[in-house]
py3Dmol code that shows the C-alpha trace and the ligand (Angstrom):
import py3Dmol

protein = """\
ATOM      1  CA  UNK A   1     106.886  93.181 131.850  1.00  0.00           C
ATOM      2  CA  UNK A   2     106.720  96.189 134.200  1.00  0.00           C
ATOM      3  CA  UNK A   3     110.513  96.225 134.443  1.00  0.00           C
ATOM      4  CA  UNK A   4     110.807  96.187 130.698  1.00  0.00           C
ATOM      5  CA  UNK A   5     108.389  99.112 130.297  1.00  0.00           C
ATOM      6  CA  UNK A   6     110.406 101.021 132.902  1.00  0.00           C
ATOM      7  CA  UNK A   7     113.622 100.242 131.030  1.00  0.00           C
ATOM      8  CA  UNK A   8     112.079 101.362 127.720  1.00  0.00           C
ATOM      9  CA  UNK A   9     110.866 104.602 129.298  1.00  0.00           C
ATOM     10  CA  UNK A  10     114.322 105.231 130.745  1.00  0.00           C
ATOM     11  CA  UNK A  11     115.950 104.676 127.338  1.00  0.00           C
ATOM     12  CA  UNK A  12     113.463 107.071 125.706  1.00  0.00           C
ATOM     13  CA  UNK A  13     114.195 109.702 128.378  1.00  0.00           C
ATOM     14  CA  UNK A  14     117.934 109.414 127.709  1.00  0.00           C
ATOM     15  CA  UNK A  15     117.634 109.464 123.904  1.00  0.00           C
ATOM     16  CA  UNK A  16     117.522 112.467 121.621  1.00  0.00           C
ATOM     17  CA  UNK A  17     117.513 110.808 118.237  1.00  0.00           C
ATOM     18  CA  UNK A  18     115.003 107.975 118.201  1.00  0.00           C
ATOM     19  CA  UNK A  19     113.895 106.298 115.003  1.00  0.00           C
ATOM     20  CA  UNK A  20     110.910 103.992 114.962  1.00  0.00           C
ATOM     21  CA  UNK A  21     110.654 101.188 112.436  1.00  0.00           C
ATOM     22  CA  UNK A  22     107.195  99.653 112.257  1.00  0.00           C
ATOM     23  CA  UNK A  23     105.247  96.927 110.525  1.00  0.00           C
ATOM     24  CA  UNK A  24     101.761  95.472 110.263  1.00  0.00           C
ATOM     25  CA  UNK A  25     101.503  94.881 114.019  1.00  0.00           C
ATOM     26  CA  UNK A  26     101.321  98.661 114.568  1.00  0.00           C
ATOM     27  CA  UNK A  27      98.033  98.880 112.703  1.00  0.00           C
ATOM     28  CA  UNK A  28      96.459  95.703 114.122  1.00  0.00           C
ATOM     29  CA  UNK A  29      95.066  97.526 117.133  1.00  0.00           C
ATOM     30  CA  UNK A  30      93.500 100.083 114.795  1.00  0.00           C
ATOM     31  CA  UNK A  31      91.509  97.221 113.282  1.00  0.00           C
ATOM     32  CA  UNK A  32      93.695  96.723 110.216  1.00  0.00           C
ATOM     33  CA  UNK A  33      94.684  93.094 109.856  1.00  0.00           C
ATOM     34  CA  UNK A  34      97.790  92.067 107.919  1.00  0.00           C
ATOM     35  CA  UNK A  35      96.483  91.418 104.408  1.00  0.00           C
ATOM     36  CA  UNK A  36      98.849  88.465 104.169  1.00  0.00           C
ATOM     37  CA  UNK A  37      96.711  86.707 106.766  1.00  0.00           C
ATOM     38  CA  UNK A  38      93.664  86.777 104.441  1.00  0.00           C
ATOM     39  CA  UNK A  39      92.525  83.707 102.542  1.00  0.00           C
ATOM     40  CA  UNK A  40      93.208  85.150  99.121  1.00  0.00           C
ATOM     41  CA  UNK A  41      90.619  85.051  96.380  1.00  0.00           C
ATOM     42  CA  UNK A  42      89.004  82.225  94.468  1.00  0.00           C
ATOM     43  CA  UNK A  43      88.660  82.967  90.775  1.00  0.00           C
ATOM     44  CA  UNK A  44      85.611  81.246  89.331  1.00  0.00           C
ATOM     45  CA  UNK A  45      86.545  81.885  85.694  1.00  0.00           C
ATOM     46  CA  UNK A  46      90.083  80.534  85.970  1.00  0.00           C
ATOM     47  CA  UNK A  47      89.275  77.936  88.631  1.00  0.00           C
ATOM     48  CA  UNK A  48      92.309  78.900  90.650  1.00  0.00           C
ATOM     49  CA  UNK A  49      92.864  80.446  94.012  1.00  0.00           C
ATOM     50  CA  UNK A  50      95.184  83.424  94.215  1.00  0.00           C
ATOM     51  CA  UNK A  51      97.279  83.979  97.343  1.00  0.00           C
ATOM     52  CA  UNK A  52      97.240  87.437  98.974  1.00  0.00           C
ATOM     53  CA  UNK A  53     100.792  88.023  97.692  1.00  0.00           C
ATOM     54  CA  UNK A  54      99.778  87.168  94.118  1.00  0.00           C
ATOM     55  CA  UNK A  55      96.758  89.450  94.352  1.00  0.00           C
ATOM     56  CA  UNK A  56      98.866  92.494  95.170  1.00  0.00           C
ATOM     57  CA  UNK A  57     101.552  91.814  92.586  1.00  0.00           C
ATOM     58  CA  UNK A  58     102.278  94.034  89.606  1.00  0.00           C
ATOM     59  CA  UNK A  59     101.533  91.198  87.164  1.00  0.00           C
ATOM     60  CA  UNK A  60      98.118  90.597  88.722  1.00  0.00           C
ATOM     61  CA  UNK A  61      97.282  94.310  88.719  1.00  0.00           C
ATOM     62  CA  UNK A  62      98.093  94.587  85.005  1.00  0.00           C
ATOM     63  CA  UNK A  63      96.379  91.348  84.029  1.00  0.00           C
ATOM     64  CA  UNK A  64      93.281  91.351  86.240  1.00  0.00           C
ATOM     65  CA  UNK A  65      92.666  94.960  87.378  1.00  0.00           C
ATOM     66  CA  UNK A  66      89.026  94.274  88.240  1.00  0.00           C
ATOM     67  CA  UNK A  67      89.899  91.438  90.624  1.00  0.00           C
ATOM     68  CA  UNK A  68      92.825  93.434  91.970  1.00  0.00           C
ATOM     69  CA  UNK A  69      90.570  96.348  92.991  1.00  0.00           C
ATOM     70  CA  UNK A  70      88.016  93.985  94.472  1.00  0.00           C
ATOM     71  CA  UNK A  71      90.638  92.516  96.801  1.00  0.00           C
ATOM     72  CA  UNK A  72      92.313  95.894  97.358  1.00  0.00           C
ATOM     73  CA  UNK A  73      89.108  97.623  98.461  1.00  0.00           C
ATOM     74  CA  UNK A  74      88.136  94.695 100.623  1.00  0.00           C
ATOM     75  CA  UNK A  75      91.464  93.977 102.360  1.00  0.00           C
ATOM     76  CA  UNK A  76      93.786  96.983 102.035  1.00  0.00           C
ATOM     77  CA  UNK A  77      91.655 100.076 102.591  1.00  0.00           C
ATOM     78  CA  UNK A  78      90.223 100.890 106.008  1.00  0.00           C
ATOM     79  CA  UNK A  79      88.798 104.428 105.842  1.00  0.00           C
ATOM     80  CA  UNK A  80      87.327 104.175 109.360  1.00  0.00           C
ATOM     81  CA  UNK A  81      90.614 103.202 111.045  1.00  0.00           C
ATOM     82  CA  UNK A  82      91.930 105.561 113.723  1.00  0.00           C
ATOM     83  CA  UNK A  83      95.442 105.880 115.172  1.00  0.00           C
ATOM     84  CA  UNK A  84      96.067 103.791 118.304  1.00  0.00           C
ATOM     85  CA  UNK A  85      98.268 104.357 121.362  1.00  0.00           C
ATOM     86  CA  UNK A  86     101.424 103.461 119.401  1.00  0.00           C
ATOM     87  CA  UNK A  87     100.786 106.085 116.691  1.00  0.00           C
ATOM     88  CA  UNK A  88      99.784 108.721 119.258  1.00  0.00           C
ATOM     89  CA  UNK A  89     102.797 108.155 121.527  1.00  0.00           C
ATOM     90  CA  UNK A  90     105.227 108.264 118.589  1.00  0.00           C
ATOM     91  CA  UNK A  91     103.715 111.549 117.367  1.00  0.00           C
ATOM     92  CA  UNK A  92     104.111 112.931 120.888  1.00  0.00           C
ATOM     93  CA  UNK A  93     107.770 111.850 121.001  1.00  0.00           C
ATOM     94  CA  UNK A  94     108.378 113.665 117.714  1.00  0.00           C
ATOM     95  CA  UNK A  95     106.819 116.855 119.131  1.00  0.00           C
ATOM     96  CA  UNK A  96     109.060 116.540 122.192  1.00  0.00           C
ATOM     97  CA  UNK A  97     112.047 116.520 119.813  1.00  0.00           C
ATOM     98  CA  UNK A  98     113.070 112.996 120.798  1.00  0.00           C
ATOM     99  CA  UNK A  99     111.921 111.080 117.773  1.00  0.00           C
ATOM    100  CA  UNK A 100     113.426 112.099 114.438  1.00  0.00           C
ATOM    101  CA  UNK A 101     111.725 109.758 111.982  1.00  0.00           C
ATOM    102  CA  UNK A 102     109.322 106.895 111.492  1.00  0.00           C
ATOM    103  CA  UNK A 103     110.048 104.250 108.889  1.00  0.00           C
ATOM    104  CA  UNK A 104     106.965 102.199 108.162  1.00  0.00           C
ATOM    105  CA  UNK A 105     105.971  99.224 106.080  1.00  0.00           C
ATOM    106  CA  UNK A 106     102.313 100.178 106.498  1.00  0.00           C
ATOM    107  CA  UNK A 107     100.290 101.950 103.832  1.00  0.00           C
ATOM    108  CA  UNK A 108      97.427 103.292 105.953  1.00  0.00           C
ATOM    109  CA  UNK A 109      98.682 106.808 106.745  1.00  0.00           C
ATOM    110  CA  UNK A 110      97.847 106.415 110.449  1.00  0.00           C
ATOM    111  CA  UNK A 111     101.153 107.886 111.670  1.00  0.00           C
ATOM    112  CA  UNK A 112     100.386 111.129 109.830  1.00  0.00           C
ATOM    113  CA  UNK A 113      96.788 110.988 111.076  1.00  0.00           C
ATOM    114  CA  UNK A 114      98.222 110.947 114.624  1.00  0.00           C
ATOM    115  CA  UNK A 115     100.322 114.031 113.830  1.00  0.00           C
ATOM    116  CA  UNK A 116     103.719 112.589 112.863  1.00  0.00           C
ATOM    117  CA  UNK A 117     105.550 114.691 110.281  1.00  0.00           C
ATOM    118  CA  UNK A 118     108.640 112.723 109.211  1.00  0.00           C
ATOM    119  CA  UNK A 119     107.351 109.389 107.980  1.00  0.00           C
ATOM    120  CA  UNK A 120     109.148 107.256 105.398  1.00  0.00           C
ATOM    121  CA  UNK A 121     106.484 105.058 103.846  1.00  0.00           C
ATOM    122  CA  UNK A 122     108.488 102.211 102.314  1.00  0.00           C
ATOM    123  CA  UNK A 123     105.469 100.679 100.635  1.00  0.00           C
ATOM    124  CA  UNK A 124     103.568 103.846  99.741  1.00  0.00           C
ATOM    125  CA  UNK A 125     100.104 104.920 100.871  1.00  0.00           C
ATOM    126  CA  UNK A 126      96.498 104.024 100.073  1.00  0.00           C
ATOM    127  CA  UNK A 127      95.662 107.707 100.542  1.00  0.00           C
ATOM    128  CA  UNK A 128      97.447 108.608  97.307  1.00  0.00           C
ATOM    129  CA  UNK A 129      96.431 107.318  93.893  1.00  0.00           C
ATOM    130  CA  UNK A 130      97.531 108.505  90.509  1.00  0.00           C
ATOM    131  CA  UNK A 131      96.441 108.260  86.895  1.00  0.00           C
ATOM    132  CA  UNK A 132      98.895 106.030  85.046  1.00  0.00           C
ATOM    133  CA  UNK A 133      98.427 108.114  81.897  1.00  0.00           C
ATOM    134  CA  UNK A 134      98.364 111.796  82.914  1.00  0.00           C
ATOM    135  CA  UNK A 135      99.664 111.625  86.497  1.00  0.00           C
ATOM    136  CA  UNK A 136      96.719 113.367  88.187  1.00  0.00           C
ATOM    137  CA  UNK A 137      96.430 112.410  91.864  1.00  0.00           C
ATOM    138  CA  UNK A 138      93.238 111.166  93.501  1.00  0.00           C
ATOM    139  CA  UNK A 139      92.303 110.447  97.106  1.00  0.00           C
ATOM    140  CA  UNK A 140      91.154 107.263  98.780  1.00  0.00           C
ATOM    141  CA  UNK A 141      87.489 108.216  98.430  1.00  0.00           C
ATOM    142  CA  UNK A 142      87.853 108.310  94.655  1.00  0.00           C
ATOM    143  CA  UNK A 143      88.992 104.671  94.653  1.00  0.00           C
ATOM    144  CA  UNK A 144      86.297 103.570  97.086  1.00  0.00           C
ATOM    145  CA  UNK A 145      83.544 105.170  95.058  1.00  0.00           C
ATOM    146  CA  UNK A 146      84.790 103.917  91.701  1.00  0.00           C
ATOM    147  CA  UNK A 147      82.949 100.998  90.175  1.00  0.00           C
ATOM    148  CA  UNK A 148      85.224  98.114  89.239  1.00  0.00           C
ATOM    149  CA  UNK A 149      88.343  99.777  87.753  1.00  0.00           C
ATOM    150  CA  UNK A 150      88.960 103.416  88.853  1.00  0.00           C
ATOM    151  CA  UNK A 151      89.332 105.523  85.730  1.00  0.00           C
ATOM    152  CA  UNK A 152      90.671 109.065  85.388  1.00  0.00           C
ATOM    153  CA  UNK A 153      87.837 111.494  84.505  1.00  0.00           C
ATOM    154  CA  UNK A 154      90.340 113.688  82.658  1.00  0.00           C
ATOM    155  CA  UNK A 155      91.931 111.205  80.285  1.00  0.00           C
ATOM    156  CA  UNK A 156      90.418 107.771  80.825  1.00  0.00           C
ATOM    157  CA  UNK A 157      93.635 106.232  82.187  1.00  0.00           C
ATOM    158  CA  UNK A 158      93.575 103.673  84.999  1.00  0.00           C
ATOM    159  CA  UNK A 159      94.085 105.181  88.461  1.00  0.00           C
ATOM    160  CA  UNK A 160      96.657 103.157  90.393  1.00  0.00           C
ATOM    161  CA  UNK A 161      97.180 103.236  94.148  1.00  0.00           C
ATOM    162  CA  UNK A 162     100.551 104.771  95.100  1.00  0.00           C
ATOM    163  CA  UNK A 163     101.395 101.505  96.828  1.00  0.00           C
ATOM    164  CA  UNK A 164     104.449  99.382  96.091  1.00  0.00           C
ATOM    165  CA  UNK A 165     103.135  96.096  94.722  1.00  0.00           C
ATOM    166  CA  UNK A 166     105.090  92.862  94.711  1.00  0.00           C
ATOM    167  CA  UNK A 167     107.629  92.850  91.844  1.00  0.00           C
ATOM    168  CA  UNK A 168     107.825  96.664  91.961  1.00  0.00           C
ATOM    169  CA  UNK A 169     110.885  98.532  93.214  1.00  0.00           C
ATOM    170  CA  UNK A 170     110.930 100.775  96.255  1.00  0.00           C
ATOM    171  CA  UNK A 171     111.335 104.523  95.920  1.00  0.00           C
ATOM    172  CA  UNK A 172     115.052 105.419  96.077  1.00  0.00           C
ATOM    173  CA  UNK A 173     114.471 108.733  97.844  1.00  0.00           C
ATOM    174  CA  UNK A 174     112.448 107.069 100.574  1.00  0.00           C
ATOM    175  CA  UNK A 175     115.076 104.349 101.059  1.00  0.00           C
ATOM    176  CA  UNK A 176     117.818 106.988 101.248  1.00  0.00           C
ATOM    177  CA  UNK A 177     115.838 108.988 103.807  1.00  0.00           C
ATOM    178  CA  UNK A 178     115.194 105.902 105.909  1.00  0.00           C
ATOM    179  CA  UNK A 179     118.838 104.761 105.781  1.00  0.00           C
ATOM    180  CA  UNK A 180     120.041 108.249 106.691  1.00  0.00           C
ATOM    181  CA  UNK A 181     117.669 108.499 109.667  1.00  0.00           C
ATOM    182  CA  UNK A 182     118.506 105.007 110.939  1.00  0.00           C
ATOM    183  CA  UNK A 183     122.265 105.497 110.601  1.00  0.00           C
ATOM    184  CA  UNK A 184     122.132 108.693 112.701  1.00  0.00           C
ATOM    185  CA  UNK A 185     119.805 107.382 115.411  1.00  0.00           C
ATOM    186  CA  UNK A 186     120.927 106.785 118.977  1.00  0.00           C
ATOM    187  CA  UNK A 187     117.934 104.528 119.603  1.00  0.00           C
ATOM    188  CA  UNK A 188     116.091 102.330 117.123  1.00  0.00           C
ATOM    189  CA  UNK A 189     112.729 100.956 118.194  1.00  0.00           C
ATOM    190  CA  UNK A 190     111.410  98.203 115.944  1.00  0.00           C
ATOM    191  CA  UNK A 191     107.773  97.375 116.493  1.00  0.00           C
ATOM    192  CA  UNK A 192     105.049  95.155 115.129  1.00  0.00           C
ATOM    193  CA  UNK A 193     107.133  93.454 112.498  1.00  0.00           C
ATOM    194  CA  UNK A 194     108.614  89.995 112.286  1.00  0.00           C
ATOM    195  CA  UNK A 195     111.351  91.572 110.109  1.00  0.00           C
ATOM    196  CA  UNK A 196     110.885  89.054 107.323  1.00  0.00           C
ATOM    197  CA  UNK A 197     109.443  91.481 104.764  1.00  0.00           C
ATOM    198  CA  UNK A 198     111.963  93.082 102.410  1.00  0.00           C
ATOM    199  CA  UNK A 199     113.747  95.460 103.041  1.00  0.00           C
ATOM    200  CA  UNK A 200     113.288  95.497 106.811  1.00  0.00           C
ATOM    201  CA  UNK A 201     116.133  93.176 107.706  1.00  0.00           C
ATOM    202  CA  UNK A 202     118.657  95.037 105.541  1.00  0.00           C
ATOM    203  CA  UNK A 203     117.688  98.472 106.835  1.00  0.00           C
ATOM    204  CA  UNK A 204     118.337  97.713 110.474  1.00  0.00           C
ATOM    205  CA  UNK A 205     121.950  96.863 109.621  1.00  0.00           C
ATOM    206  CA  UNK A 206     122.528 100.609 109.157  1.00  0.00           C
ATOM    207  CA  UNK A 207     121.880 101.243 112.827  1.00  0.00           C
ATOM    208  CA  UNK A 208     125.032 102.125 114.742  1.00  0.00           C
ATOM    209  CA  UNK A 209     123.489 103.686 117.828  1.00  0.00           C
ATOM    210  CA  UNK A 210     123.285 102.627 121.457  1.00  0.00           C
ATOM    211  CA  UNK A 211     119.900 101.048 122.002  1.00  0.00           C
ATOM    212  CA  UNK A 212     118.178  98.538 119.753  1.00  0.00           C
ATOM    213  CA  UNK A 213     114.702  97.759 121.017  1.00  0.00           C
ATOM    214  CA  UNK A 214     112.329  95.142 119.633  1.00  0.00           C
ATOM    215  CA  UNK A 215     108.646  95.102 120.438  1.00  0.00           C
ATOM    216  CA  UNK A 216     106.784  92.278 118.765  1.00  0.00           C
ATOM    217  CA  UNK A 217     104.301  89.613 119.808  1.00  0.00           C
ATOM    218  CA  UNK A 218     106.485  86.831 118.480  1.00  0.00           C
ATOM    219  CA  UNK A 219     110.256  86.481 118.464  1.00  0.00           C
ATOM    220  CA  UNK A 220     112.343  87.711 115.508  1.00  0.00           C
ATOM    221  CA  UNK A 221     115.758  86.791 114.113  1.00  0.00           C
ATOM    222  CA  UNK A 222     117.174  90.034 115.549  1.00  0.00           C
ATOM    223  CA  UNK A 223     116.147  89.344 119.165  1.00  0.00           C
ATOM    224  CA  UNK A 224     119.667  88.267 120.125  1.00  0.00           C
ATOM    225  CA  UNK A 225     121.119  91.543 118.801  1.00  0.00           C
ATOM    226  CA  UNK A 226     118.679  93.717 120.730  1.00  0.00           C
ATOM    227  CA  UNK A 227     119.342  95.510 124.009  1.00  0.00           C
ATOM    228  CA  UNK A 228     115.715  95.129 125.006  1.00  0.00           C
ATOM    229  CA  UNK A 229     113.092  92.715 123.695  1.00  0.00           C
ATOM    230  CA  UNK A 230     109.427  93.055 124.645  1.00  0.00           C
ATOM    231  CA  UNK A 231     107.162  90.291 123.380  1.00  0.00           C
ATOM    232  CA  UNK A 232     103.844  92.049 123.609  1.00  0.00           C
ATOM    233  CA  UNK A 233     101.473  94.113 121.509  1.00  0.00           C
ATOM    234  CA  UNK A 234     102.890  97.454 120.470  1.00  0.00           C
ATOM    235  CA  UNK A 235      99.753  99.451 121.334  1.00  0.00           C
ATOM    236  CA  UNK A 236      99.727  98.065 124.862  1.00  0.00           C
ATOM    237  CA  UNK A 237     103.429  98.785 125.379  1.00  0.00           C
ATOM    238  CA  UNK A 238     103.180 102.392 124.154  1.00  0.00           C
ATOM    239  CA  UNK A 239     100.032 102.960 126.164  1.00  0.00           C
ATOM    240  CA  UNK A 240     102.066 102.202 129.303  1.00  0.00           C
ATOM    241  CA  UNK A 241     105.028 104.276 128.113  1.00  0.00           C
ATOM    242  CA  UNK A 242     102.758 107.255 127.412  1.00  0.00           C
ATOM    243  CA  UNK A 243     101.684 107.320 131.084  1.00  0.00           C
ATOM    244  CA  UNK A 244     105.303 107.437 132.274  1.00  0.00           C
ATOM    245  CA  UNK A 245     106.889 109.812 129.781  1.00  0.00           C
TER     246      UNK A 245
END
"""
ligand_1 = """\
1
ZN
Zn 94.453 110.895 83.612
"""
view = py3Dmol.view(width=600, height=400)
view.addModel(protein, "pdb")
view.setStyle({"model": 0}, {"cartoon": {"style": "trace"}})
view.addModel(ligand_1, "xyz")
view.setStyle({"model": 1}, {"stick": {}})
view.zoomTo()
view.show()
């Protein structure tokens, strides 16, 4: 483990165009569990149990907005969460001019809270919400304080989180930005993701640089392609790196 941290630190020292690609594991140590690990929601009226994936699908949002927001507020918003060592170290690397972009599957805004500027949020952000009718934006507090279905005070439209739900397409501009950053990187660090969620696996194919690094608690399909694999928690790894950098 120590050797691997030393190797990672050495790679970071030698790199000038690092891109970080992160998933749910990055936010775990900030107290945000992967919503997919939840038990879903039992619906008394319909006598069926919805899976977490069904609950955050576009169809479910349109059909059962009340239940959607119940699950959403309970399992997807964590207003008390603070950035952890991974977020803080990555922000520091950006300030040092080493890290050029973060591509994240997370929707919690913790990279920006830590000070990172270039963040491609593939799945959107719980911090932004917009009226489906007039387009007015609202913050996270507005959603938390709303009873049942958040409604726009201006026009009465439903306020939808700016989060990519299942069945919805990703933002083209964000994908382009992420692909561009990854294709120019000399080092790609992938952390806290098992790489099974779309479009993670496809995006890493754009990497043509020198060092591919994987930091994840469990193994991933890309482990054999990587120059360095660390099977440990991302917060712990970056905490050690921060001391050495
Ligand atoms: Zn409105």
